[in-house]
N, C-alpha and C positions, 0 to 999 in steps of 0.2 A: 749500434745506436738505432738502426732501422728496426731491429727486432723489439727493442724496448718500446718504441712508439706503436708498433703493431700489437704488442701485448696489451698496451694501455687501451688502444682502440677496441680490441676484442673484449677486454674486461668491461669497458663502458657499454658496449653492445649487449653483452650477457646480462649485466645489471639492469639495463633498460628493458630487455625482454622479460626478465624475472618480475620487475615492477609492473609491467603491463599485465602479465598473467595474474599476478598477486592481487591487484586492485580492480581488475575488470571482471573477475569471476562473480557470479551471482551469489549474493549473500543468502544464507539459509537461517531459518529460525530453529532453535533447539527444540527437541521433541516435547519437553515439558512446557515450553511456551505455546507451541502449536496446540497441545492438548488443552491448556488453559483457555486459549481463545476459542477453540471448538466448543468447549463447555459453555463459555459466555454466549456464543452465538445460539446454542441450543436454548439457553435460558431466555434470551431475547425473543427467539422465535415463538415462544409460548405466551408472550404478552398479547393481550387482546387488541390493543390499539396499533394500527399500522403506522400512525404518526410517531408514536413512542418507539416503535421498532426501528423506524428510519433514523431517528435521532440517536438511538443506542448503537446501531450498526455503524453510523458515521464515527462515533466515539471509539468503537472497537477498531475500525480501520485506522484511525489516527494513531492509536497505540501500537498497532501492528507495524505501521510505517515508521514509527519512532524506533521500534525494535530492529527494524531493517537499517536504521542509521539516518533516517530523514528527519530533520528538525523543523521547528516552526509550526505554524497553523496547518490545518489540512490543505488549505489553498497553497501554502508554501511548499508543502510536501508534494502536491500534485504538479506544481510548476516545475519541479525537479525531474519530472517524467520517470518515475520509478520503473525499472525494467521488469519487475515482477507483476506489474499490472498489465493484464492482457488487453483490456479495452479501456483505455484512458478516457475516451470521450464519454463512455457510459458512466464511469466513476465520477467524472466532472458533473454530468447531468444529475446524478443522484445526490452529490454534495450540494449542488445548487438548489435542488428540491428541499434538502434538509435546511438550508439557509432560508429559503422561502417560508417553510413551516415555522421556523424559529423567529423570524423577523417581520412577517407580513400577516395581515389580517385576511388575505384572500382565502376563499374556501375552495377546496379541492375534493373531488368526489372520492368517496370511500373505496370504490372499485379501483380507481387509478392508484390511490395510496397503497392499497393491498398489493397490486401488481408491482409497484415500485419497491415496496418492502421486501417482497419475494426476490426481486432482481438484486436488491442490495445484499440480501443474505447470500445469494449465489456468488456475487462478486467478492464479498469478504472471505467466503470459504475458499475461493480460488487463490486468494493471497496466501493461504496457508498450505498450499500444495507445493 
């Protein structure tokens, strides 16, 4: 009878360890998805308007995070603290800038927008690595 309970406990532990490793591993995008998003980033990088590039990079990031399994709005996705994002604060700030551009009449210098568009491009490409 003791061996029976010991066997059950060992089985439960092994299943627990398996589940931890199975669901804690970093999810990867398939090669064809990565290639698709890299092409999309290249298309966006050729747009003349940094404002438009920021808006599009945010949309690409949203779709990438969806493919990683994060649902909801970009804000919801970022609140889940995706592990593949190296600098969550930077991404949050870029997303907030995107929201400001979409919903506010404030003017932002072209130089700053250009720098932020380049930063957004780098962060989106990091998600694909």
